[in-house]
Every structure is written in structure tokens, then in C-alpha cells.
C-alpha positions as CSV (number, residue, x, y, z in Angstrom):
1,X,180.1,72.1,23.3
2,X,179.2,74.6,25.8
3,X,179.0,73.2,29.4
4,X,175.8,74.7,31.2
5,X,175.8,74.8,35.5
6,X,172.3,74.4,36.6
7,X,173.6,75.9,39.8
8,X,174.9,78.8,37.7
9,X,170.9,79.7,35.6
10,X,169.2,79.4,39.4
11,X,171.5,81.9,40.7
12,X,171.5,84.0,38.0
13,X,167.6,84.0,37.5
14,X,167.3,84.8,41.7
15,X,169.2,87.8,41.6
16,X,167.0,88.7,38.2
17,X,164.2,88.2,40.4
18,X,165.7,90.5,43.3
19,X,166.4,93.7,41.1
20,X,162.8,93.2,38.7
21,X,161.3,92.6,42.3
22,X,161.3,97.0,43.8
23,X,160.1,99.1,42.5
24,X,162.1,100.9,39.9
25,X,162.2,104.7,41.3
26,X,163.3,102.7,44.6
27,X,166.9,101.1,42.5
28,X,170.2,103.1,42.6
29,X,172.3,102.1,39.3
30,X,175.9,101.7,39.6
31,X,178.6,101.2,36.9
32,X,182.3,100.5,37.6
33,X,180.9,101.4,41.2
34,X,179.9,104.8,40.4
35,X,176.6,105.7,41.1
36,X,175.0,106.8,37.8
37,X,173.0,110.3,37.6
38,X,170.3,109.8,35.3
39,X,167.6,112.7,34.2
40,X,164.2,112.5,36.2
41,X,162.2,112.7,33.7
42,X,163.7,109.7,31.4
43,X,163.6,107.6,35.1
44,X,159.8,109.0,35.2
45,X,158.8,108.1,31.1
46,X,160.7,104.2,31.7
47,X,158.2,103.2,35.1
48,X,155.5,103.6,33.2
49,X,156.3,102.2,29.5
50,X,155.6,98.2,31.0
51,X,158.6,97.0,30.8
52,X,160.8,95.4,34.3
53,X,163.6,96.9,36.3
54,X,166.3,94.6,34.2
55,X,165.1,96.1,30.6
56,X,166.2,99.2,31.4
57,X,169.9,98.1,31.3
58,X,169.2,95.1,28.8
59,X,167.7,97.2,26.4
60,X,170.3,100.5,27.0
61,X,168.0,102.9,28.0
62,X,170.1,103.9,30.9
63,X,172.4,105.1,28.5
64,X,170.2,107.4,26.7
65,X,168.7,108.6,30.4
66,X,172.2,109.7,31.7
67,X,172.7,113.7,32.6
């Protein structure tokens, strides 16, 4: 049976809120410590489709937005 620590769930939710709170255009995304460079027009499209900041990563849209 999988053990779930309540403290871990609350910590993860707090981090998700911290990522979703800022305006999308004010975020910089890193992978393995390297700043990712995205096509501006792809970022502009994402900002107005109604998804939250986390969805940019979890949906895989970040891969399509790379230069």
C-alpha cells in the first residue's frame, strides 16, 4: 500500500499555488538548470487559452513552444 504524507501533499499544493499565481509572461522556465527559450508567439497563444501556468508544463505544451 502507498504511504501518503499529508505534509508532502500540502507542500506540493503550496508550490503549485506559487507557480500559478504570477502572470504567465512573468515566469521563466528551466530544465536541468538551463533557461528554456520559447518562441514568443507560442507563449502568447498559451497565455490566452485559459489554462493555468502549471498546465503549460503538465500538458507538454512547453515542448512545442521551444525555439
